[in-house]
Structures are given as C-alpha cells and as structure tokens.
C-alpha positions as CSV (number, residue, x, y, z in Angstrom):
1,X,0.0,0.0,0.0
2,X,1.1,3.6,-0.6
3,X,0.2,7.2,-0.4
4,X,-0.5,8.8,-3.8
5,X,0.0,12.6,-4.3
6,X,-1.0,14.7,-7.2
7,X,1.0,18.0,-7.3
8,X,-0.1,20.7,-9.7
9,X,-1.0,18.1,-12.4
10,X,-2.0,19.7,-15.7
11,X,-2.6,18.1,-19.1
12,X,-3.0,19.7,-22.6
13,X,-3.5,18.1,-26.0
14,X,-1.9,20.7,-28.2
15,X,-3.4,24.0,-27.4
16,X,-6.4,22.4,-25.6
17,X,-6.1,22.2,-21.8
18,X,-8.0,19.3,-20.4
19,X,-6.6,19.2,-16.8
20,X,-6.1,22.6,-15.3
21,X,-4.1,21.8,-12.2
22,X,-5.1,19.2,-9.6
23,X,-3.6,18.9,-6.2
24,X,-4.5,16.1,-3.9
25,X,-2.9,13.7,-1.4
26,X,-4.6,10.2,-1.1
27,X,-3.7,8.5,2.1
28,X,-2.3,5.0,2.4
29,X,-5.3,2.6,2.2
30,X,-7.8,5.3,1.2
31,X,-10.6,4.8,-1.4
32,X,-10.8,7.9,-3.5
33,X,-13.4,8.4,-6.2
34,X,-13.0,10.8,-9.1
35,X,-16.5,11.8,-10.0
36,X,-17.7,13.9,-12.9
37,X,-19.6,14.0,-16.2
38,X,-18.3,12.8,-19.5
39,X,-15.4,14.9,-20.8
40,X,-14.5,16.4,-17.5
41,X,-11.0,14.9,-17.5
42,X,-11.4,12.2,-14.8
43,X,-10.3,9.2,-16.9
44,X,-7.4,11.3,-18.3
45,X,-6.3,12.0,-14.7
46,X,-6.5,8.3,-13.8
47,X,-4.4,7.4,-16.9
48,X,-1.8,9.9,-15.9
49,X,-1.5,8.2,-12.5
50,X,-1.2,4.9,-14.3
51,X,1.5,6.3,-16.6
52,X,-0.6,5.7,-19.7
53,X,-0.7,9.4,-20.3
54,X,2.0,11.9,-19.5
55,X,1.1,15.1,-17.7
56,X,2.1,18.5,-19.2
57,X,3.0,19.9,-15.8
58,X,3.2,18.6,-12.2
59,X,4.3,15.5,-10.4
60,X,2.8,12.1,-9.6
61,X,4.1,10.7,-6.4
62,X,3.5,7.1,-5.3
63,X,4.8,5.8,-2.0
64,X,7.0,8.9,-1.6
65,X,8.6,8.5,-5.0
66,X,8.1,10.8,-8.0
67,X,7.1,8.5,-10.9
68,X,6.8,10.9,-13.7
69,X,9.4,9.0,-15.8
70,X,8.6,5.5,-14.5
71,X,7.0,3.1,-17.0
72,X,3.5,1.9,-16.1
73,X,4.7,-1.7,-15.5
74,X,7.2,-0.4,-12.9
75,X,4.8,1.8,-10.9
76,X,3.4,-1.2,-8.9
77,X,-0.2,-0.3,-9.7
78,X,-3.0,-2.5,-11.1
79,X,-5.7,-1.2,-13.3
80,X,-9.3,-2.6,-13.8
81,X,-10.9,-1.4,-17.0
82,X,-14.5,-0.8,-18.1
83,X,-14.4,-3.5,-20.8
84,X,-12.7,-6.2,-18.6
85,X,-9.8,-6.7,-21.1
86,X,-9.7,-10.5,-20.7
87,X,-8.0,-12.9,-23.1
88,X,-10.9,-14.9,-24.7
89,X,-8.7,-17.9,-25.5
90,X,-7.5,-18.3,-21.9
91,X,-9.3,-19.8,-18.9
92,X,-10.1,-17.7,-15.8
93,X,-7.0,-19.3,-14.1
94,X,-4.8,-18.4,-17.1
95,X,-6.1,-14.8,-17.3
96,X,-5.4,-14.2,-13.6
97,X,-2.0,-15.8,-13.8
98,X,-0.8,-14.2,-17.0
99,X,0.7,-11.0,-15.6
100,X,2.7,-13.0,-13.0
101,X,3.9,-15.5,-15.6
102,X,5.2,-12.6,-17.8
103,X,7.1,-11.3,-14.8
104,X,8.8,-14.6,-14.3
105,X,7.3,-15.5,-10.9
106,X,7.8,-19.2,-9.9
107,X,4.8,-21.4,-10.7
108,X,4.0,-22.4,-7.1
109,X,3.8,-18.7,-6.1
110,X,1.6,-18.0,-9.1
111,X,-0.8,-20.8,-8.1
112,X,-0.9,-19.6,-4.5
113,X,-1.7,-16.0,-5.6
114,X,-4.4,-17.1,-8.0
115,X,-5.9,-19.4,-5.4
116,X,-6.0,-16.6,-2.8
117,X,-7.6,-14.2,-5.2
118,X,-10.1,-16.8,-6.4
119,X,-11.2,-17.5,-2.8
120,X,-11.6,-13.7,-2.0
121,X,-13.7,-13.3,-5.1
122,X,-15.6,-16.6,-5.0
123,X,-14.2,-17.8,-8.3
124,X,-12.9,-21.2,-7.3
125,X,-15.5,-23.1,-9.3
126,X,-15.0,-20.9,-12.4
127,X,-11.2,-21.2,-12.8
128,X,-11.3,-23.6,-15.8
129,X,-14.0,-21.6,-17.7
130,X,-13.4,-19.2,-20.6
131,X,-14.6,-15.6,-20.5
132,X,-17.4,-16.3,-23.0
133,X,-18.9,-18.8,-20.4
134,X,-19.1,-16.1,-17.7
135,X,-21.7,-13.5,-16.9
136,X,-20.8,-9.8,-16.9
137,X,-20.4,-9.8,-13.1
138,X,-18.2,-12.9,-13.2
139,X,-16.0,-11.3,-15.9
140,X,-15.6,-8.2,-13.8
141,X,-14.6,-10.4,-10.8
142,X,-11.9,-12.1,-13.0
143,X,-10.6,-8.6,-14.0
144,X,-10.4,-7.7,-10.4
145,X,-8.7,-11.0,-9.6
146,X,-6.1,-10.4,-12.2
147,X,-5.3,-7.1,-10.4
148,X,-5.4,-8.6,-6.9
149,X,-2.8,-11.3,-7.7
150,X,-0.2,-8.7,-8.5
151,X,-0.5,-7.4,-4.9
152,X,0.0,-3.8,-6.0
153,X,0.5,-0.7,-3.9
154,X,-2.4,1.0,-5.7
155,X,-5.6,-0.1,-7.5
156,X,-6.9,2.0,-10.3
157,X,-10.5,1.5,-11.5
158,X,-11.8,3.1,-14.7
159,X,-15.6,2.9,-14.6
160,X,-15.5,-0.9,-14.0
161,X,-19.3,-1.3,-13.4
162,X,-20.7,0.8,-16.3
163,X,-21.3,-2.3,-18.5
164,X,-23.4,-4.1,-15.9
165,X,-27.2,-3.9,-15.5
166,X,-28.6,-1.9,-12.6
167,X,-29.2,-4.9,-10.2
168,X,-25.7,-6.3,-10.8
169,X,-24.1,-2.9,-10.3
170,X,-25.6,-2.8,-6.8
171,X,-24.3,-6.2,-6.0
172,X,-20.8,-5.5,-7.4
173,X,-20.7,-2.2,-5.6
174,X,-21.2,-4.0,-2.3
175,X,-18.6,-6.6,-3.2
176,X,-16.1,-3.8,-4.1
177,X,-16.7,-2.1,-0.7
178,X,-16.1,-5.4,1.1
179,X,-13.0,-6.1,-1.0
180,X,-11.5,-2.8,-0.1
181,X,-12.2,-3.4,3.6
182,X,-10.4,-6.7,3.4
183,X,-7.4,-5.7,1.3
184,X,-7.0,-2.1,2.5
185,X,-5.1,-1.2,-0.6
186,X,-5.0,2.5,-1.8
187,X,-7.7,2.7,-4.5
188,X,-8.6,5.4,-7.1
189,X,-11.9,4.9,-8.8
190,X,-13.4,6.8,-11.7
191,X,-17.1,7.1,-12.3
192,X,-19.9,9.4,-13.5
193,X,-22.4,7.6,-11.2
194,X,-22.9,9.6,-8.1
195,X,-24.5,6.7,-6.2
196,X,-21.3,4.6,-6.8
197,X,-19.2,7.6,-5.7
198,X,-21.2,8.3,-2.5
199,X,-21.3,4.7,-1.3
200,X,-17.8,3.7,-2.2
201,X,-15.6,6.7,-1.5
202,X,-13.7,7.7,1.6
203,X,-13.2,11.0,-0.2
204,X,-14.5,12.5,-3.5
205,X,-12.8,14.5,-6.1
206,X,-15.6,16.2,-8.1
207,X,-14.3,17.2,-11.5
208,X,-15.7,19.7,-13.9
209,X,-14.2,21.0,-17.1
210,X,-10.7,19.8,-16.1
211,X,-10.8,21.3,-12.6
212,X,-11.2,19.6,-9.2
213,X,-14.2,21.7,-7.9
214,X,-14.5,20.0,-4.6
215,X,-12.4,17.5,-2.7
216,X,-13.9,16.1,0.5
217,X,-15.8,13.3,2.3
218,X,-19.0,12.3,0.4
219,X,-21.4,13.6,3.1
220,X,-19.4,16.9,3.4
221,X,-19.6,17.4,-0.3
222,X,-23.3,16.7,-0.2
223,X,-24.0,19.0,2.8
224,X,-21.8,21.9,1.8
225,X,-21.1,21.9,-1.9
226,X,-18.3,24.3,-2.9
227,X,-19.8,25.5,-6.2
228,X,-23.2,25.5,-8.0
229,X,-21.9,22.8,-10.3
230,X,-21.2,20.5,-7.4
231,X,-24.5,21.4,-5.8
232,X,-26.4,20.5,-9.0
233,X,-24.4,17.4,-9.8
234,X,-24.5,15.7,-6.3
235,X,-28.0,14.5,-5.2
236,X,-30.9,13.0,-7.0
237,X,-33.0,15.0,-7.7
238,X,-30.4,17.7,-7.9
239,X,-30.4,20.7,-5.6
240,X,-32.8,23.5,-6.6
241,X,-30.8,26.5,-7.7
242,X,-32.7,29.8,-8.2
243,X,-31.7,33.4,-8.5
244,X,-32.0,35.5,-5.4
245,X,-31.0,38.8,-3.7
246,X,-29.3,39.2,-0.4
247,X,-31.4,41.1,2.2
248,X,-30.3,42.7,5.4
249,X,-31.1,39.4,7.0
250,X,-31.9,36.4,4.8
251,X,-32.4,36.2,1.1
252,X,-35.2,37.2,-1.3
253,X,-36.6,35.1,-4.2
254,X,-39.3,36.7,-6.3
255,X,-40.9,38.3,-3.2
256,X,-40.4,35.2,-1.0
257,X,-38.0,35.8,1.9
258,X,-36.0,32.9,3.3
259,X,-34.0,33.0,6.6
260,X,-30.3,31.9,6.4
261,X,-28.6,30.2,9.3
262,X,-25.4,32.2,9.0
263,X,-26.0,35.4,6.9
264,X,-22.9,36.3,4.9
265,X,-21.1,39.5,5.2
266,X,-21.7,40.5,1.6
267,X,-23.7,43.7,1.1
268,X,-27.5,43.7,0.9
269,X,-28.8,43.8,-2.6
270,X,-26.0,41.5,-4.0
271,X,-27.2,39.0,-6.6
272,X,-26.7,35.4,-5.5
273,X,-27.8,31.9,-6.4
274,X,-29.9,30.3,-3.7
275,X,-29.8,26.5,-3.3
276,X,-32.0,24.1,-1.3
277,X,-32.4,20.4,-1.7
278,X,-35.7,18.9,-2.8
279,X,-35.9,16.8,0.4
280,X,-35.5,19.8,2.7
281,X,-38.8,21.4,1.6
282,X,-41.4,20.2,4.0
283,X,-45.2,20.7,3.9
284,X,-46.4,23.3,6.3
285,X,-49.7,25.3,6.2
286,X,-47.8,28.2,7.7
287,X,-44.8,27.9,5.4
288,X,-43.9,30.9,3.3
289,X,-42.7,29.0,0.2
290,X,-45.7,28.7,-2.1
291,X,-45.5,26.1,-4.8
292,X,-47.8,25.9,-7.9
293,X,-47.7,22.2,-8.8
294,X,-47.1,21.4,-12.5
295,X,-46.2,17.7,-12.4
296,X,-46.4,14.9,-9.8
297,X,-44.3,11.7,-10.0
298,X,-45.4,9.0,-7.6
299,X,-42.4,6.7,-7.0
300,X,-43.7,4.6,-4.1
301,X,-41.5,5.5,-1.2
302,X,-41.2,9.0,-2.5
303,X,-43.3,11.5,-4.4
304,X,-41.5,14.1,-6.6
305,X,-43.5,17.3,-7.0
306,X,-42.4,19.7,-9.7
307,X,-43.7,23.2,-9.8
308,X,-43.2,27.0,-9.8
309,X,-42.1,28.8,-6.7
310,X,-44.5,31.7,-5.9
311,X,-46.7,31.3,-8.9
312,X,-46.9,30.5,-12.6
313,X,-44.0,32.9,-13.5
314,X,-41.7,31.9,-10.6
315,X,-38.6,29.7,-10.8
316,X,-39.0,26.0,-11.4
317,X,-38.2,23.8,-8.4
318,X,-38.6,20.1,-7.4
319,X,-39.8,18.9,-4.0
320,X,-39.2,15.4,-2.7
321,X,-42.0,14.3,-0.3
322,X,-42.8,11.0,1.4
323,X,-44.8,8.6,-0.7
324,X,-47.8,8.8,1.7
325,X,-48.2,12.6,0.9
326,X,-50.7,13.1,-1.9
327,X,-50.3,16.0,-4.3
328,X,-52.2,17.0,-7.5
329,X,-51.2,18.9,-10.5
330,X,-52.5,22.5,-10.4
331,X,-52.8,22.8,-6.7
332,X,-50.8,25.1,-4.4
333,X,-48.7,23.7,-1.6
334,X,-47.3,25.7,1.3
335,X,-43.8,24.6,2.2
336,X,-41.0,25.6,4.6
337,X,-37.2,25.2,4.5
338,X,-35.0,25.4,7.6
339,X,-32.5,28.3,7.6
340,X,-29.6,25.8,7.9
341,X,-30.7,24.1,4.7
342,X,-30.4,27.3,2.6
343,X,-27.2,27.5,0.6
344,X,-25.8,30.7,-1.0
345,X,-23.5,31.0,-4.0
346,X,-22.0,33.9,-5.8
347,X,-24.0,34.5,-8.9
348,X,-21.1,35.3,-11.1
349,X,-18.4,32.8,-10.0
350,X,-20.7,30.0,-8.7
351,X,-18.5,29.8,-5.6
352,X,-20.1,29.1,-2.2
353,X,-20.7,32.1,0.0
354,X,-20.0,31.4,3.7
C-alpha cells in the first residue's frame, strides 16, 4: 500500500487544456473516487496516475517516489478497465496468472496467488472456464482477480461497473466495498455515477471541465457543496438553484423571503444563487414557500413534485415528499425550508458564500 500525491497536475493536448491543475494527497489505504460528467478529465487524470498518459506539468508521487518518468509496468499499480480486457482464448485461471507469468514468478507462487484471489472473489468453481462462459459480473470479478494477484500498492478502477445492469451494479458495488475493507489497498476509482461515488468513497474529487471543484468526504460534499456545479451534480433529484438577492437578514426570491442560518457579510442587494435540496422542503400550512404544482411523480416510497415557486412565473423547483403525501397537478402547496438548509452561491463565479 502507498500514499498517492498529485502535485499541480496539468494536461494539454496541443493547445487544448483538459486538466487545469489538480492537487490532492490520497492517504495510504484510502478509497478515493474521481466523479464527474463525460469529458471532465477524470479518466485522463487516472491514466496519468497509471502512466498511460504523460502530464504536461506537475508531479505524480506514489509511495513517496516521483514516478513521472517511471514506466507503467514499474509503478506497482494494477488497473481494472471498463471492458474487462480478458483474453478470450485463456481460462479464468490463465487470465489471472498471465501477468505474474510474464514477470517470471515461480509457478508455485503464481498458483498460490491465484488461489488466494479466487477465494476472495468466490471464483474457485470458475477457474477452468473461458470468459465467454461467464456473466458480466463474473468477468468483472476475473478482471479484479487479475489485479489482486499482483499485490499492487495502488488499485486504479476506470468505470468498472458501467457495462453491468442496474441490479448487478448494486451487487458489485457492495462486493467492491467489502473487497477494499479486506485488502485495505489504496484505490482510485473513476465514475460518472454519483451513487457509486457516494457509497464507495472515503473521499471524493468532483471534476468539472478539467478542474477539481470539490475534494472532501462524500457527506461533506453533499452537505456543503463548494460550487453551484457540485450542488447541481450531487444528489438525485439535484439541488434546486434559483436566482435571489441578499437582504439585510436572509435572502429574497421573487418576493419570498428565506432565513439563512449564517447570513454572509456580503452587502444587501447582492445578486446570489440560492440553493436548497428537494428533500429539505417540507409541507407546512404556515410555510412561506408557495409552490404551484405542475407535475407529480409517484415513485412509491417518495413523491416528486415539480412546480413553480411563488406562482406561474416563478422559478421551477422540485420537492421530494414521502410517498404517503398526496399531491395533485395544479394545486398550491405551502412549504417551509429550515435556515440551515439554505445555501448561497456567488451569482457570477458560482462559488459558495460562507
């Protein structure tokens, strides 16, 4: 196991900058998830750590050693890819052993390593099958087993569950979490799926347009997003973000006034973006947030209510209510939001205001 540090990492393809400078230290044994939409630079950053891409500026440090000029095979990392990358003509046993065989490891040691990984991943009964005889989840286990047998200092995962169906993804996510608890190997995991990110990560790196917009524990990122992008990307449904104006105490939105737990020192009248999560809006006959309902989605445990805040011309917002709450399109709901659940962001920069 090893600590991994990214120091001022930048990457450009010609004149196009795709990574704008990322700084982060990943502790020994930590599970860090790089999260972001397609094209944000997350896979490029992972490939730079692996040595498959070369950064334009900055350093990659693994186990206290700068590895900028170290070949991928010599970085003591193991990578699990999205498409499994298994050899179709080899058995599961041969796929898992191949990397060790190439490195010249003695046969008894290879067999012991494969047996250990197969036991961890419950692959003992599948060792003599070919990849075409396996399900998607089993193939992904084999790909993980091939990484485990190398006993690397760092695991790198590039969207390994994206080819699986929804039910299998949940199962594999649980198995990944259990695997990391057992092996305690430093792991860097790339995904665009926020559920994977929130459930797997010790820490998140939320990427947007080549920048690390927020680095922190999942619940901290959820509770206090650093920017409007992070606020809108984390959470399902996403945080409501509406234009507002700072008042002497609180914030105004189209004639509706909301209290703020810790009013900022910015001047009254400043234009801000106001954020509040759908689940923090609660029905209250005395509540001062009026919602004109335009669409109701009954999901069973939850009901999503979409509407206009304050009236037909107000900003569109979404409310997440318990499934037992009944709502109808066209009706008006009175809601309240607690002051501590109101987030403020600078309108121009998108940065959080504290």
